[in-house]
C-alpha positions as CSV (number, residue, x, y, z in Angstrom):
1,M,86.3,114.7,108.1
2,L,88.1,118.0,107.7
3,K,90.8,116.3,105.6
4,K,88.1,114.7,103.3
5,S,86.4,118.1,102.7
6,I,89.8,119.8,101.9
7,L,90.6,117.0,99.5
8,L,87.2,117.2,97.7
9,T,87.4,121.0,97.5
10,A,90.9,120.8,96.0
11,I,89.9,118.2,93.4
12,L,86.8,120.2,92.4
13,T,88.7,123.4,92.2
14,T,91.4,121.8,90.0
15,L,88.8,120.2,87.7
16,I,86.9,123.5,87.2
17,L,90.0,125.7,86.7
18,T,92.0,123.4,84.5
19,N,89.0,123.0,82.2
20,T,88.9,126.8,81.6
21,S,92.6,127.5,81.2
22,L,95.4,126.2,79.0
23,A,98.5,124.6,80.5
24,L,101.6,126.7,80.9
25,T,104.6,124.8,79.5
26,W,108.2,125.4,80.4
27,D,110.4,123.7,77.8
28,G,114.0,123.7,79.0
29,G,115.9,126.3,81.1
30,Y,115.4,127.4,84.7
31,H,112.1,128.9,86.0
32,L,110.7,130.4,89.2
33,F,107.0,130.3,90.3
34,D,106.5,132.4,93.4
35,S,102.9,133.8,93.3
36,G,99.5,133.7,91.7
37,Y,97.5,130.7,90.4
38,E,98.2,128.4,87.5
39,G,95.7,125.6,86.7
40,E,98.3,123.4,85.0
41,L,102.1,123.7,84.7
42,A,104.3,121.3,82.7
43,L,108.1,121.0,82.7
44,L,109.7,119.4,79.6
45,N,113.1,118.8,78.1
46,D,115.5,119.3,81.1
47,A,113.6,122.2,82.5
48,S,114.1,123.0,86.2
49,A,111.8,125.0,88.4
50,D,111.7,126.3,92.0
51,I,108.2,126.6,93.3
52,T,108.4,129.0,96.3
53,G,104.9,130.4,96.5
54,G,101.5,130.6,94.7
55,H,99.0,127.9,94.0
56,I,99.3,125.3,91.1
57,G,96.5,122.9,90.2
58,I,98.5,120.3,88.4
59,L,102.3,120.3,88.2
60,W,103.9,117.7,86.1
61,G,107.2,117.0,84.5
62,E,109.1,114.6,82.3
63,D,112.1,114.4,79.9
64,F,114.8,114.9,82.7
65,S,113.0,117.9,84.2
66,T,113.5,118.8,87.9
67,V,111.0,120.5,90.2
68,N,111.7,121.8,93.7
69,T,108.9,122.8,96.1
70,Y,109.3,125.0,99.1
71,D,107.3,126.4,102.0
72,G,104.7,128.9,100.8
73,C,103.5,127.0,97.8
74,I,100.3,125.0,97.4
75,I,100.0,122.2,94.8
76,D,96.8,120.2,94.3
77,L,98.5,117.4,92.3
78,L,102.2,116.9,91.8
79,R,102.7,114.4,89.0
80,P,106.4,113.5,88.1
81,N,106.5,111.3,85.1
82,V,109.2,109.7,82.9
83,N,112.8,110.7,84.0
84,C,111.5,113.6,86.2
85,T,113.0,114.4,89.6
86,A,110.8,116.1,92.2
87,N,112.3,117.4,95.5
88,V,109.8,118.4,98.1
89,Y,111.6,120.7,100.6
90,G,108.3,122.1,101.8
91,G,104.9,123.4,100.8
92,A,101.4,122.0,101.0
93,I,100.8,119.2,98.5
94,N,97.5,117.5,98.4
95,D,98.4,114.6,96.1
96,I,101.8,113.2,94.8
97,F,101.1,110.8,92.0
98,T,104.4,109.3,90.7
99,L,104.6,107.5,87.4
100,G,107.1,106.1,84.9
101,T,110.8,106.2,86.0
102,S,110.4,109.3,88.2
103,T,112.2,109.9,91.5
104,T,110.6,111.9,94.3
105,S,112.5,112.9,97.4
106,A,110.4,114.5,100.3
107,Y,112.2,116.3,103.1
108,N,109.5,118.4,104.7
109,G,106.0,119.9,104.2
110,L,102.4,118.8,104.2
111,I,101.5,115.8,102.0
112,N,98.0,114.4,102.1
113,I,98.2,111.6,99.5
114,I,100.9,109.5,97.8
115,H,100.0,107.3,94.8
116,S,102.9,105.5,93.0
117,I,102.9,103.2,89.9
118,D,105.3,101.9,87.3
119,S,109.0,102.1,88.2
120,S,108.7,105.3,90.2
121,T,110.4,105.7,93.5
122,V,109.6,107.9,96.5
123,Y,112.2,108.6,99.2
124,L,111.0,110.0,102.5
125,Y,113.7,111.7,104.7
126,A,111.7,110.8,107.8
127,E,111.2,108.3,110.5
128,M,108.2,106.1,110.2
129,D,106.1,106.3,113.3
130,S,103.3,103.9,112.2
131,F,101.8,102.2,109.2
132,D,98.3,100.9,109.0
133,P,98.1,98.8,105.8
134,T,94.3,99.1,105.5
135,G,93.9,102.6,106.9
136,G,93.4,105.9,105.2
137,I,90.5,107.2,103.1
138,F,91.3,104.8,100.3
139,H,92.0,101.8,102.7
140,D,95.3,101.3,100.9
141,G,97.4,102.4,103.9
142,L,97.9,105.2,106.3
143,L,101.5,106.3,107.0
144,T,102.5,108.5,109.9
145,V,106.0,110.0,109.7
146,T,108.2,112.5,111.4
147,W,110.4,114.6,109.1
148,L,114.1,114.5,110.1
149,D,114.5,118.1,108.9
150,S,111.8,119.8,111.0
151,G,110.6,117.2,113.5
152,D,107.0,117.8,112.3
153,S,104.8,114.7,112.2
154,I,102.2,114.2,109.4
155,S,99.9,111.4,108.3
156,I,99.8,110.4,104.6
157,D,97.1,108.5,102.9
158,L,98.3,105.9,100.3
159,A,96.3,105.3,97.2
160,G,96.8,102.1,95.3
161,D,97.7,98.8,97.0
162,G,101.2,98.8,95.5
163,T,102.2,102.3,96.6
164,Y,103.8,101.3,99.9
165,G,106.4,99.2,97.9
166,H,107.5,102.3,96.1
167,I,108.4,104.2,99.3
168,F,111.8,104.1,100.9
169,F,112.9,105.8,104.1
170,V,116.3,107.6,104.3
171,P,118.2,106.7,106.2
172,E,116.7,103.3,106.6
173,P,116.5,102.0,110.2
174,Y,118.6,98.9,109.2
175,S,121.3,101.2,107.8
176,I,121.4,103.3,111.0
177,S,121.9,100.1,113.0
178,I,124.8,98.9,110.9
179,M,126.4,102.4,111.0
180,L,126.1,102.5,114.8
181,F,127.5,99.0,115.2
182,G,130.4,99.9,112.9
183,C,131.2,103.0,115.0
184,I,131.1,101.0,118.2
185,C,133.5,98.4,116.7
186,M,135.9,101.1,115.5
187,N,136.0,102.8,118.8
188,N,136.4,99.4,120.6
189,G,139.4,98.7,118.4
190,R,141.0,102.0,119.1
191,N,140.5,101.5,122.8
192,Q,142.1,98.1,122.7
193,H,145.1,99.5,120.7
194,F,145.4,102.3,123.3
195,L,145.4,99.8,126.2
196,R,148.0,97.6,124.5
197,E,150.3,100.6,124.0
198,M,149.8,101.7,127.7
199,Y,150.6,98.1,128.9
200,H,153.9,97.9,126.8
201,A,155.0,101.4,127.7
């Protein structure tokens, strides 16, 4: 119930404030956003930005732009679009809506909702604790994960019945199994070689 009220408050705040202010556009170059409030912020034409604090209503990018979010920032809607790269190192993000050919990598932080369409990809550097395909406030899936970086666990509502297919875990559990098996085989081979040398000595 608390999560729903926070979501509704964030959406209403975003709608009210973005209708009364023009979007701030960063066209190319490096930028830093560390305090204050901005209703809408756009990154274009290879622009890059570190978001280390403050509150942004809608943050979107395209045209090979890159956005990095860190602890201390609040973003109501993060919307990477065509050829945009978003790296979520921390922060409180209500909704990540990925479109086009964007790539989003999340390492830490609080994420309430993920919605992915088109050819966009979301990489979660986390372990999946559980997945309920009909859970969540949209009934499109409820994902519970533990971040590899911090060990914190969060639950993420998925919006859109195809969103789960856009999400990949790094490292994948299958890849870890193969890596561990390879290490065991390599060590076993070394041990056999050592024993053969001892026997013939």
